[in-house]
VOBA-1610 file (N, C-alpha, C; in pm, whole numbers, padded with zeros to 5 digits, always signed):
BEGIN
Met+13601+08316+05593Met+13518+08396+05677Met+13423+08479+05601Lys+13494+08537+05489Lys+13397+08635+05421Lys+13286+08548+05348Lys+13317+08434+05306Lys+13217+08346+05245Lys+13108+08309+05343Leu+13154+08294+05472Leu+13041+08250+05573Leu+12956+08352+05604Ile+13014+08475+05617Ile+12939+08597+05643Ile+12833+08623+05535Ala+12890+08612+05406Ala+12806+08637+05290Ala+12691+08534+05283Phe+12719+08409+05317Phe+12610+08319+05316Phe+12514+08344+05425Ala+12549+08375+05543Ala+12460+08405+05648Ala+12370+08529+05610Leu+12441+08622+05548Leu+12350+08738+05517Leu+12258+08714+05413Thr+12304+08614+05319Thr+12211+08576+05209Thr+12084+08511+05273Leu+12112+08436+05370Leu+11995+08363+05437Leu+11904+08465+05504Phe+11954+08571+05578Phe+11893+08686+05632Phe+11785+08767+05548Val+11871+08817+05432Val+11793+08921+05341Val+11714+08853+05251Phe+11741+08738+05199Phe+11666+08677+05091Phe+11554+08580+05147Ser+11547+08549+05271Ser+11439+08453+05331Ser+11302+08520+05305Cys+11208+08442+05256Cys+11077+08490+05225Cys+10984+08478+05339Gly+10880+08565+05322Gly+10784+08573+05446Gly+10645+08513+05379Ser+10554+08598+05372Ser+10418+08551+05340Ser+10407+08524+05198Asn+10321+08406+05164Asn+10307+08374+05020Asn+10174+08433+04972Lys+10120+08536+05048Lys+10017+08614+04982Lys+10066+08695+04869Glu+09962+08727+04769Glu+10000+08816+04663Glu+10000+08965+04720Thr+10106+09017+04727Thr+10115+09157+04786Thr+10168+09251+04673Ala+10164+09377+04716Ala+10223+09480+04613Ala+10374+09452+04595Ile+10424+09415+04704Ile+10590+09374+04676Ile+10606+09275+04574Glu+10516+09156+04571Glu+10535+09055+04484Glu+10506+09091+04353Lys+10418+09198+04343Lys+10383+09249+04215Lys+10494+09337+04150Gln+10598+09351+04241Gln+10714+09443+04196Gln+10675+09589+04171Leu+10575+09644+04246Leu+10549+09791+04256Leu+10646+09850+04337Glu+10690+09982+04312Glu+10794+10042+04399Glu+10738+10100+04508Pro+10798+10082+04626Pro+10750+10147+04750Pro+10800+10304+04739Ala+10713+10383+04792Ala+10745+10535+04791Ala+10676+10594+04910Trp+10742+10705+04970Trp+10682+10774+05083Trp+10598+10903+05014Gln+10466+10889+05050Gln+10374+10996+04993Gln+10364+11097+05107Pro+10409+11210+05095Pro+10397+11323+05195Pro+10259+11331+05227Gln+10233+11383+05357Gln+10109+11422+05408Gln+10120+11543+05490Glu+10018+11624+05506Glu+10021+11754+05569Glu+09989+11724+05716Ser+10103+11750+05809Ser+10077+11730+05952Ser+10020+11849+06027Gly+10033+11957+05953Gly+09971+12091+06012Gly+10065+12149+06130Val+10185+12097+06156Val+10269+12151+06257Val+10409+12168+06183Lys+10500+12235+06259Lys+10638+12251+06211Lys+10738+12189+06328Ala+10686+12120+06411Ala+10752+12039+06514Ala+10852+11927+06456Ser+10964+11903+06533Ser+11047+11793+06502Ser+10969+11664+06556Leu+10941+11582+06463Leu+10856+11464+06499Leu+10945+11349+06499Arg+10993+11299+06624Arg+11071+11176+06641Arg+11005+11059+06702Gly+10882+11089+06764Gly+10807+10979+06823Gly+10700+10931+06705Leu+10681+10802+06676Leu+10584+10763+06566Leu+10529+10630+06605Ser+10395+10600+06590Ser+10342+10479+06610Ser+10224+10448+06523Ala+10252+10348+06424Ala+10141+10322+06333Ala+10062+10207+06403Val+09940+10228+06405Val+09838+10138+06476Val+09773+10046+06366Ser+09721+10101+06267Ser+09666+10036+06157Ser+09672+10111+06027Asp+09584+10068+05927Asp+09584+10149+05805Asp+09524+10281+05814Gln+09454+10310+05904Gln+09371+10421+05935Gln+09430+10509+06044Val+09487+10439+06150Val+09529+10514+06274Val+09673+10520+06294Ala+09734+10629+06326Ala+09866+10641+06372Ala+09866+10776+06451Trp+09985+10760+06543Trp+10015+10871+06637Trp+10143+10918+06607Ala+10183+11046+06647Ala+10314+11098+06629Ala+10342+11212+06740Ser+10464+11225+06774Ser+10492+11321+06879Ser+10630+11385+06853Gly+10657+11505+06940Gly+10785+11554+06912Gly+10790+11677+06997Ser+10875+11789+06944Ser+10904+11898+07017Ser+10789+11995+07033Gly+10804+12076+07138Gly+10700+12171+07172Gly+10585+12105+07228Gly+10605+11993+07292Gly+10493+11928+07340Gly+10390+11859+07244Thr+10442+11854+07119Thr+10351+11819+07017Thr+10306+11661+07025Val+10178+11644+06998Val+10112+11488+06985Val+10025+11522+06866Leu+10026+11422+06773Leu+09928+11425+06657Leu+09866+11292+06656Arg+09747+11300+06597Arg+09679+11162+06561Arg+09610+11174+06427Thr+09604+11050+06363Thr+09514+11041+06241Thr+09423+10917+06261Ile+09300+10928+06213Ile+09215+10822+06216Ile+09143+10799+06079Asp+09214+10876+05980Asp+09150+10852+05832Asp+09273+10817+05742Gly+09384+10746+05792Gly+09471+10711+05704Gly+09566+10824+05678Gly+09570+10932+05736Gly+09661+11045+05708Gly+09605+11135+05625Ala+09476+11135+05575Ala+09421+11244+05507Ala+09411+11360+05594Ser+09401+11349+05718Ser+09403+11462+05805Ser+09484+11418+05943Trp+09558+11522+05991Trp+09632+11488+06110Trp+09576+11594+06220Glu+09524+11545+06343Glu+09487+11650+06436Glu+09576+11652+06552Ser+09597+11773+06600Ser+09688+11810+06701Ser+09601+11771+06821Val+09650+11679+06911Val+09594+11649+07054Val+09708+11661+07155Ser+09792+11772+07138Ser+09905+11795+07217Ser+09855+11786+07376Val+09959+11755+07470Val+09924+11769+07599Val+09935+11902+07646Pro+09834+11964+07701Pro+09830+12090+07749Pro+09933+12135+07842Asp+09989+12271+07841Asp+10084+12330+07915Asp+10213+12256+07910Asn+10252+12204+07801Asn+10377+12120+07796Asn+10458+12160+07664Glu+10448+12307+07641Glu+10518+12352+07516Glu+10663+12335+07512Lys+10715+12326+07633Lys+10877+12327+07636Lys+10930+12171+07654Ile+10824+12093+07649Ile+10854+11930+07659Ile+10884+11876+07515Asp+10979+11792+07510Asp+10998+11717+07372Asp+10955+11569+07394Phe+10839+11540+07336Phe+10799+11382+07345Phe+10863+11313+07228Arg+10976+11242+07284Arg+11063+11162+07175Arg+10996+11035+07136Asp+10903+10977+07211Asp+10848+10853+07175Asp+10697+10855+07216Val+10606+10775+07132Val+10479+10755+07153Val+10453+10612+07115Glu+10351+10564+07195Glu+10297+10429+07166Glu+10159+10438+07163Gly+10088+10396+07044Gly+09958+10401+07001Gly+09886+10266+07023Phe+09790+10258+07084Phe+09717+10126+07099Phe+09593+10107+07005Asp+09524+10218+06997Asp+09400+10229+06904Asp+09369+10372+06877Ala+09277+10387+06829Ala+09225+10537+06793Ala+09226+10620+06915Asn+09201+10566+07022Asn+09173+10660+07138Asn+09289+10644+07247Thr+09365+10546+07250Thr+09456+10521+07357Thr+09602+10535+07300Ala+09686+10622+07379Ala+09817+10633+07353Ala+09906+10674+07467Ile+10026+10653+07481Ile+10118+10686+07576Ile+10248+10770+07523Val+10276+10891+07577Val+10390+10950+07522Val+10497+10962+07646Leu+10628+10958+07587Leu+10745+10971+07674Leu+10826+11089+07655Ser+10864+11167+07741Ser+10946+11298+07718Ser+11095+11261+07726Ala+11187+11335+07676Ala+11331+11325+07683Ala+11368+11452+07760Gly+11471+11444+07848Gly+11506+11556+07927Gly+11421+11571+08056Leu+11441+11678+08128Leu+11377+11714+08249Leu+11267+11818+08227Pro+11174+11790+08303Pro+11126+11675+08382Pro+11116+11560+08296Ala+11130+11439+08344Ala+11088+11313+08282Ala+10941+11284+08294Leu+10870+11260+08184Leu+10726+11255+08187Leu+10671+11147+08122Ile+10570+11075+08156Ile+10488+10988+08093Ile+10348+11027+08111Tyr+10281+11057+07989Tyr+10122+11081+07993Tyr+10057+10967+07909Lys+09921+10973+07949Lys+09841+10870+07875Lys+09698+10932+07848Thr+09642+10880+07722Thr+09505+10919+07683Thr+09436+10807+07666Thr+09306+10807+07696Thr+09215+10702+07651Thr+09095+10760+07576Asp+09096+10887+07546Asp+08994+10952+07476Asp+09031+11019+07350Gly+09132+10962+07278Gly+09180+11026+07170Gly+09258+11169+07181Gly+09319+11188+07300Gly+09383+11312+07317Gly+09307+11416+07371Lys+09183+11404+07385Lys+09106+11511+07455Lys+09142+11535+07594Ser+09189+11454+07660Ser+09255+11480+07793Ser+09363+11360+07815Trp+09465+11429+07893Trp+09586+11344+07920Trp+09605+11323+08077Asp+09642+11201+08123Asp+09677+11202+08269Asp+09832+11156+08278Arg+09885+11236+08363Arg+10030+11199+08396Arg+10045+11084+08473Lys+10133+10992+08435Lys+10152+10873+08490Lys+10296+10849+08548Tyr+10365+10944+08511Tyr+10510+10936+08573Tyr+10573+11070+08565Phe+10653+11092+08670Phe+10733+11232+08676Phe+10848+11194+08755Ser+10968+11267+08692Ser+11094+11253+08773Ser+11177+11384+08737Asp+11233+11447+08842Asp+11317+11574+08825Asp+11455+11542+08858Val+11486+11414+08888Val+11629+11374+08927Val+11729+11425+08832Glu+11832+11499+08883Glu+11932+11543+08792Glu+11981+11426+08701Gly+12012+11456+08577Gly+12068+11355+08484Gly+11968+11268+08409Thr+11835+11260+08449Thr+11746+11179+08388Thr+11714+11228+08254Phe+11731+11123+08159Phe+11703+11140+08033Phe+11655+11014+07956Tyr+11532+11011+07930Tyr+11468+10886+07872Tyr+11484+10893+07734Asp+11514+10778+07666Asp+11530+10771+07507Asp+11421+10693+07442Ala+11338+10594+07496Ala+11268+10525+07418Ala+11177+10429+07506Met+11064+10387+07450Met+10994+10282+07514Met+10930+10207+07413Asp+10874+10075+07453Asp+10802+09984+07364Asp+10720+09893+07450Phe+10626+09828+07391Phe+10541+09737+07465Phe+10525+09602+07387Trp+10523+09494+07485Trp+10515+09363+07441Trp+10359+09340+07397Asn+10272+09409+07471Asn+10131+09374+07463Asn+10050+09502+07507Asp+09934+09494+07514Asp+09845+09590+07553Asp+09873+09640+07691Arg+09937+09568+07770Arg+09951+09583+07924Arg+10101+09600+07962Glu+10181+09528+07904Glu+10324+09526+07950Glu+10426+09600+07859Gly+10492+09684+07931Gly+10584+09779+07851Gly+10725+09800+07924Ile+10813+09880+07866Ile+10935+09909+07917Ile+10994+10031+07852Ala+11049+10114+07927Ala+11121+10229+07892Ala+11270+10239+07931Phe+11357+10309+07873Phe+11488+10317+07927Phe+11550+10458+07916Gly+11638+10479+08001Gly+11705+10623+07990Gly+11859+10604+08004Asp+11946+10721+07986Asp+12067+10712+08005Asp+12112+10685+08155Ala+12242+10641+08146Ala+12292+10604+08281Ala+12295+10703+08382Ile+12260+10676+08515Ile+12293+10759+08630Ile+12374+10679+08719Asp+12500+10730+08767Asp+12577+10652+08859Asp+12614+10519+08797Gly+12634+10511+08650Gly+12674+10408+08577Gly+12591+10299+08531Arg+12463+10319+08567Arg+12360+10219+08527Arg+12259+10280+08458Leu+12197+10213+08355Leu+12076+10275+08275Leu+11970+10279+08356Leu+11864+10380+08322Leu+11747+10379+08398Leu+11640+10286+08324Ile+11581+10200+08392Ile+11481+10106+08342Ile+11347+10132+08403Leu+11243+10141+08336Leu+11107+10166+08378Leu+11011+10045+08317Lys+10930+09988+08400Lys+10842+09883+08367Lys+10694+09915+08397Thr+10608+09866+08309Thr+10477+09870+08351Thr+10404+09735+08316Ser+10299+09699+08411Ser+10232+09587+08375Ser+10072+09605+08367Asp+10040+09739+08385Asp+09898+09768+08387Asp+09864+09873+08281Ala+09917+09860+08162Ala+09885+09937+08045Ala+09931+10075+08064Gly+10045+10093+08140Gly+10086+10241+08160Gly+10029+10311+08268Glu+09941+10261+08349Glu+09884+10336+08451Glu+09994+10364+08556Thr+10084+10275+08585Thr+10188+10283+08687Thr+10324+10245+08627Trp+10416+10297+08671Trp+10553+10262+08623Trp+10646+10239+08747Gln+10715+10124+08738Gln+10829+10085+08847Gln+10961+10092+08797Glu+11044+10162+08877Glu+11192+10153+08821Glu+11258+10030+08875Leu+11321+09968+08772Leu+11410+09837+08801Leu+11503+09879+08917Pro+11538+09790+09019Pro+11631+09795+09123Pro+11772+09839+09058Phe+11848+09921+09125Phe+11979+09956+09079Phe+12056+09853+09032Asp+12058+09751+09105Asp+12159+09637+09083Asp+12118+09557+08972Gln+11982+09552+08923Gln+11949+09478+08827Gln+11958+09559+08676Arg+11993+09676+08689Arg+12003+09762+08562Arg+12129+09733+08486Pro+12130+09754+08354Pro+12261+09739+08278Pro+12352+09844+08311Gln+12471+09799+08320Gln+12591+09893+08344Gln+12649+09938+08226Ala+12657+10068+08212Ala+12696+10125+08061Ala+12844+10184+08105Lys+12937+10198+07996Lys+13055+10264+08006Lys+13029+10415+08034Asp+13137+10468+08084Asp+13141+10622+08102Asp+13119+10690+07977Gly+13010+10785+07972Gly+12986+10872+07840Gly+12891+10788+07748Gln+12863+10666+07776Gln+12763+10605+07686Gln+12636+10640+07715Gly+12552+10645+07610Gly+12405+10677+07622Gly+12321+10622+07495Gly+12190+10650+07501Gly+12117+10599+07394Gly+12092+10727+07302Phe+12033+10702+07194Phe+11994+10816+07106Phe+11834+10825+07090Ala+11792+10935+07145Ala+11646+10950+07140Ala+11612+11020+07013Ala+11650+10939+06900Ala+11623+10999+06760Ala+11500+10949+06704Ser+11454+10839+06737Ser+11336+10787+06674Ser+11240+10691+06761Gly+11280+10680+06882Gly+11209+10590+06972Gly+11224+10444+06948Thr+11338+10400+06869Thr+11347+10260+06840Thr+11488+10216+06862Cys+11572+10291+06952Cys+11687+10226+07007Cys+11654+10130+07119Leu+11543+10100+07157Leu+11486+10011+07233Leu+11369+09944+07158Arg+11386+09805+07153Arg+11280+09730+07087Arg+11251+09622+07165Val+11126+09563+07171Val+11068+09448+07221Val+11054+09353+07101Ser+11059+09216+07126Ser+11037+09125+07022Ser+10982+08998+07096Gly+10876+08931+07019Gly+10827+08820+07072Gly+10750+08840+07195Glu+10741+08740+07301Glu+10670+08765+07408Glu+10748+08810+07527Asn+10882+08801+07524Asn+10969+08828+07640Asn+11097+08900+07624Asn+11137+08917+07483Asn+11277+08983+07460Asn+11265+09127+07437Val+11372+09192+07479Val+11396+09325+07477Val+11538+09367+07450Tyr+11563+09471+07370Tyr+11695+09510+07327Tyr+11718+09661+07350Ile+11831+09687+07392Ile+11864+09842+07400Ile+12008+09871+07329Gly+12007+09946+07242Gly+12124+09993+07164Gly+12192+10134+07217Leu+12329+10128+07242Leu+12395+10244+07287Leu+12501+10306+07195Gly+12551+10398+07214Gly+12659+10454+07120Gly+12756+10524+07227Gly+12864+10586+07153Gly+12962+10638+07233Gly+13090+10552+07219Glu+13157+10531+07319Glu+13288+10458+07310Glu+13277+10313+07233Glu+13152+10261+07259Glu+13142+10134+07190Glu+12985+10113+07157Ala+12958+10046+07050Ala+12813+10023+07012Ala+12765+09903+07098Ser+12727+09912+07221Ser+12691+09812+07300Ser+12549+09780+07277Leu+12508+09649+07279Leu+12363+09599+07282Leu+12339+09533+07420Phe+12244+09575+07496Phe+12204+09495+07605Phe+12076+09434+07573Tyr+12054+09304+07617Tyr+11937+09229+07576Tyr+11893+09143+07685Ser+11766+09132+07698Ser+11704+09042+07797Ser+11601+08945+07741Phe+11602+08828+07781Phe+11484+08742+07735Phe+11383+08710+07850Asp+11390+08792+07948Asp+11285+08777+08053Asp+11213+08915+08086Lys+11194+08992+07990Lys+11112+09118+07994Lys+11206+09223+08083Gly+11335+09221+08080Gly+11412+09308+08151Gly+11439+09285+08299Glu+11423+09165+08339Glu+11446+09135+08472Glu+11596+09099+08488Ser+11664+09041+08391Ser+11814+09026+08383Ser+11861+09062+08257Trp+11978+09092+08239Trp+12038+09147+08118Trp+12179+09089+08083Ser+12211+09074+07955Ser+12332+09030+07903Ser+12373+09146+07806Lys+12496+09143+07764Lys+12553+09253+07667Lys+12644+09191+07564Thr+12642+09245+07452Thr+12713+09208+07344Thr+12762+09325+07277Ile+12886+09349+07217Ile+12935+09450+07151Ile+12926+09434+06997Thr+12849+09520+06933Thr+12820+09506+06792Thr+12920+09589+06706Pro+12924+09543+06572Pro+13022+09622+06496Pro+12992+09752+06440Leu+12867+09807+06474Leu+12824+09934+06424Leu+12933+10027+06455Gln+12956+10138+06384Gln+13049+10251+06411Gln+13027+10311+06545Ser+13144+10328+06603Ser+13151+10388+06740Ser+13273+10458+06767Gly+13285+10506+06895Gly+13425+10573+06938Gly+13404+10728+06961Glu+13291+10774+06913Glu+13264+10932+06927Glu+13106+10923+06986Pro+13096+11030+07066Pro+12947+11069+07119Pro+12844+11046+07012Thr+12868+11084+06896Thr+12774+11104+06781Thr+12762+10962+06711Gln+12808+10858+06752Gln+12827+10728+06680Gln+12756+10620+06755Gly+12693+10522+06683Gly+12646+10398+06768Gly+12530+10358+06689Ile+12446+10283+06787Ile+12317+10202+06742Ile+12195+10307+06758Phe+12133+10331+06653Phe+12018+10430+06652Phe+11880+10365+06649Ser+11870+10246+06596Ser+11743+10168+06580Ser+11767+10034+06543Ile+11674+09961+06601Ile+11668+09799+06592Ile+11530+09766+06543Asp+11516+09664+06481Asp+11413+09597+06455Asp+11406+09444+06436Phe+11318+09360+06464Phe+11334+09221+06449Phe+11214+09165+06352Lys+11273+09080+06251Lys+11177+09026+06156Lys+11107+08908+06235Asn+11157+08838+06324Asn+11107+08721+06412Asn+11195+08713+06532Asp+11172+08614+06605Asp+11244+08578+06727Asp+11391+08584+06714Gln+11433+08543+06581Gln+11580+08511+06570Gln+11641+08624+06484Glu+11587+08678+06387Glu+11644+08754+06278Glu+11615+08910+06302Gly+11720+08989+06320Gly+11704+09120+06342Gly+11808+09204+06269Leu+11782+09323+06271Leu+11865+09434+06191Leu+11879+09543+06281Met+12004+09619+06283Met+12014+09743+06359Met+12086+09836+06260Val+12057+09955+06270Val+12120+10081+06190Val+12171+10179+06281Gly+12249+10258+06226Gly+12303+10376+06292Gly+12408+10456+06206Gly+12520+10484+06271Gly+12632+10545+06202Gly+12667+10671+06288Asp+12694+10786+06221Asp+12728+10912+06287Asp+12630+11007+06248Tyr+12564+11061+06346Tyr+12449+11154+06313Tyr+12487+11290+06261Arg+12630+11315+06254Arg+12680+11432+06206Arg+12669+11428+06048Gly+12652+11314+05994Gly+12635+11319+05846Gly+12661+11186+05777Asp+12592+11176+05659Asp+12624+11051+05576Asp+12763+11043+05545Ser+12831+11146+05526Ser+12976+11134+05473Ser+13070+11089+05576Leu+13028+11108+05706Leu+13114+11046+05818Leu+13061+10908+05861Thr+12971+10866+05802Thr+12918+10720+05858Thr+12985+10613+05763Arg+13036+10502+05849Arg+13104+10385+05773Arg+13019+10269+05798Ile+13029+10199+05910Ile+12948+10073+05923Ile+12823+10118+05987Asn+12706+10111+05922Asn+12590+10160+05971Asn+12473+10069+05970Ala+12517+09928+05961Ala+12404+09833+05961Ala+12477+09698+06009Ala+12400+09615+06094Ala+12450+09487+06140Ala+12321+09395+06156Tyr+12346+09260+06150Tyr+12227+09167+06159Tyr+12263+09064+06255Thr+12149+08992+06302Thr+12169+08871+06384Thr+12067+08776+06328Asn+12111+08650+06342Asn+12035+08533+06318Asn+12011+08442+06439Asp+12058+08496+06575Asp+12049+08405+06698Asp+11980+08485+06799Gly+11884+08556+06757Gly+11806+08647+06854Gly+11868+08756+06930Gly+11982+08791+06866Gly+12042+08918+06928Gly+12169+08900+07010Glu+12211+08768+07027Glu+12324+08739+07113Glu+12446+08786+07040Ser+12467+08768+06906Ser+12568+08808+06836Ser+12526+08890+06713Trp+12613+08971+06663Trp+12576+09066+06531Trp+12690+09074+06441Leu+12667+09069+06307Leu+12763+09072+06209Leu+12741+09188+06126Pro+12849+09263+06071Pro+12826+09374+05992Pro+12763+09335+05852Val+12659+09428+05810Val+12605+09411+05672Val+12719+09469+05579Met+12742+09380+05466Met+12854+09411+05381Met+12818+09549+05324Ala+12919+09632+05274Ala+12896+09761+05226Ala+12803+09765+05122Gly+12818+09684+05028Gly+12732+09676+04904Gly+12576+09654+04929Leu+12549+09591+05056Leu+12419+09551+05100Leu+12372+09629+05211Ser+12422+09757+05236Ser+12386+09827+05360Ser+12322+09957+05319Pro+12248+10029+05386Pro+12185+10150+05356Pro+12290+10248+05332Asp+12252+10369+05255Asp+12352+10454+05198Asp+12359+10558+05290Gly+12421+10558+05406Gly+12443+10674+05494Gly+12390+10655+05648Tyr+12398+10747+05726Tyr+12345+10748+05858Tyr+12189+10719+05850Arg+12156+10625+05940Arg+12015+10599+05952Arg+11977+10612+06109Ser+11856+10669+06123Ser+11805+10681+06265Ser+11678+10575+06282Gly+11636+10523+06176Gly+11514+10438+06188Gly+11523+10314+06086Val+11477+10208+06136Val+11465+10074+06049Val+11332+09993+06084Ala+11262+09960+05982Ala+11163+09872+06008Ala+11131+09757+05914Phe+11090+09636+05951Phe+11045+09539+05859Phe+10905+09558+05819Tyr+10878+09556+05689Tyr+10729+09571+05627Tyr+10686+09446+05579Asp+10598+09373+05628Asp+10544+09259+05572Asp+10642+09151+05540Asn+10753+09154+05612Asn+10861+09040+05609Asn+10948+09041+05491Asp+10902+09113+05394Asp+10974+09119+05260Asp+11037+09233+05231Leu+11027+09336+05312Leu+11081+09477+05273Leu+11132+09541+05399Ile+11252+09588+05387Ile+11327+09669+05489Ile+11324+09818+05458Leu+11256+09896+05549Leu+11264+10038+05525Leu+11364+10104+05631Thr+11442+10205+05567Thr+11547+10276+05655Thr+11523+10420+05630Val+11531+10501+05725Val+11522+10647+05709Val+11633+10719+05782Gly+11663+10839+05742Gly+11751+10938+05807Gly+11719+11081+05765Arg+11782+11166+05842Arg+11755+11311+05818Arg+11806+11347+05684Gly+11910+11277+05630Gly+11968+11326+05493Gly+11911+11251+05374Ser+11861+11112+05401Ser+11828+11036+05287Ser+11749+10915+05360Cys+11676+10833+05272Cys+11603+10722+05301Cys+11619+10624+05178Asp+11599+10492+05222Asp+11599+10385+05114Asp+11532+10256+05174Tyr+11522+10171+05085Tyr+11455+10032+05108Tyr+11541+09914+05048Tyr+11520+09806+05110Tyr+11578+09678+05065Tyr+11457+09576+05046Arg+11451+09513+04928Arg+11335+09418+04906Arg+11410+09280+04876Thr+11353+09174+04918Thr+11396+09038+04896Thr+11438+09035+04761Gly+11558+08976+04734Gly+11605+08961+04604Gly+11678+09073+04546Asp+11681+09200+04598Asp+11755+09304+04555Asp+11914+09290+04568Lys+11983+09356+04495Lys+12135+09335+04520Lys+12192+09461+04595Ala+12107+09562+04618Ala+12151+09680+04694Ala+12020+09761+04741Tyr+12040+09845+04834Tyr+11937+09937+04880Tyr+11893+10027+04768Thr+11760+10066+04763Thr+11730+10164+04655Thr+11685+10293+04724Pro+11722+10398+04676Pro+11699+10539+04736Pro+11547+10572+04735Met+11487+10621+04827Met+11350+10688+04836Met+11360+10837+04862Glu+11259+10909+04802Glu+11248+11051+04826Glu+11203+11061+04969Gly+11263+11174+05029Gly+11217+11217+05173Gly+11333+11209+05262Lys+11316+11292+05370Lys+11416+11302+05489Lys+11337+11285+05610Tyr+11350+11179+05676Tyr+11276+11149+05802Tyr+11358+11094+05922Tyr+11321+11106+06041Tyr+11369+11057+06158Tyr+11340+10921+06204Ala+11206+10896+06191Ala+11134+10770+06237Ala+11052+10701+06134Val+11047+10575+06151Val+10964+10497+06062Val+10892+10390+06157Ser+10755+10368+06120Ser+10682+10274+06212Ser+10598+10190+06125Val+10596+10064+06141Val+10502+09977+06097Val+10402+09923+06175Ser+10274+09909+06140Ser+10155+09857+06223Ser+10187+09717+06257Lys+10128+09677+06370Lys+10141+09525+06407Lys+10099+09433+06311Ser+09992+09471+06220Ser+09970+09374+06122Ser+10068+09363+06009Gly+10149+09476+06000Gly+10256+09477+05916Gly+10211+09518+05777Lys+10095+09591+05759Lys+10034+09617+05639Lys+10029+09768+05601Ser+10076+09844+05702Ser+10086+09996+05684Ser+10206+10040+05746Ala+10254+10171+05704Ala+10375+10212+05753Ala+10368+10368+05731Trp+10423+10436+05836Trp+10438+10592+05821Trp+10598+10628+05858Ala+10631+10754+05805Ala+10762+10805+05841Ala+10731+10948+05896Ser+10816+10995+05986Ser+10796+11128+06031Ser+10940+11192+06043Gly+10947+11331+06056Gly+11075+11399+06061Gly+11069+11545+06084Pro+11171+11611+06036Pro+11185+11759+06079Pro+11070+11847+06031Arg+11059+11950+06096Arg+10964+12056+06051Arg+10816+11996+06007Gly+10787+11899+06088Gly+10659+11847+06084Gly+10634+11755+05979Ser+10738+11691+05905Ser+10729+11607+05785Ser+10657+11484+05828Met+10565+11444+05733Met+10507+11333+05769Met+10469+11249+05629Ala+10482+11126+05632Ala+10452+11043+05484Ala+10395+10910+05520Lys+10314+10853+05423Lys+10269+10722+05439Lys+10323+10629+05331Leu+10363+10509+05349Leu+10414+10421+05243Leu+10301+10390+05154Ile+10338+10395+05016Ile+10242+10361+04917Ile+10333+10281+04812Phe+10254+10207+04715Phe+10331+10128+04616Phe+10276+10186+04482Lys+10368+10201+04389Lys+10322+10263+04284Lys+10404+10201+04145
//
């Protein structure tokens, strides 16, 4: 069995992507280059759009935007929301973005003018409402989820670029175990993949993964091997290299020393997951994971960060402590964000 797992893992982590001559193929070392965000907020929402454009969001109603590759970050926060924590943001271009709050009231705002003005697109003050993350398949179709109320997760969907949001009927929502919930740690415990797939990772009693291959209309569940059993343990972030190959990370957010099984992978589109062997897993609790240009895996955590490159025998530490990591849709640029306004862009040196 160990040989089978090792072989499958080898196929997963050593499979090559682009044949183009890239910085990775030149064996330059990836590093996080710190940038000045101009704020001290906790930045857990992050969305890389291109090499020049990115959005970030966080505590104190904070929303930031860069249109010059991070040379400068502009505060474009939603007015009169200083007590709101925007835990996720989806940027579409230099002018258009959507932010999602965690806790009450539950809010979704949208801007189409670079943050000069914001329109509220969703509001809920129902007791127990707590949204964790959102993602979009394309410029029009998106999905968000929140912790369970009356035993079933909250699911919101949009098909008009976030102008309106519809709650999935109660009976169609995934059923969680008592005390289970998502971790609004980086906006990536929910991920979409391909044209129709969506994945939701939970923690607590078990590290459950709910997945749908029809844009959230129907759901299946699998139990993953990530560390679980306590409210602080479970799945924190998910990313997919393609329709079949994916990686999830997590652990125990109380600290690296309490984290054991912190990574698992799939080769069948998310229907089953196997633990990444200890020698080939990130070094500690991780709240964010992303594939960069198919050949590089970036993982971040509030205590440490690292990367794995095709052909490596282990993860390599990176300077910095971050909550979230985001790679642009082109796969050619990446940012990380974290505590006290920390911000960085991926470079190779």
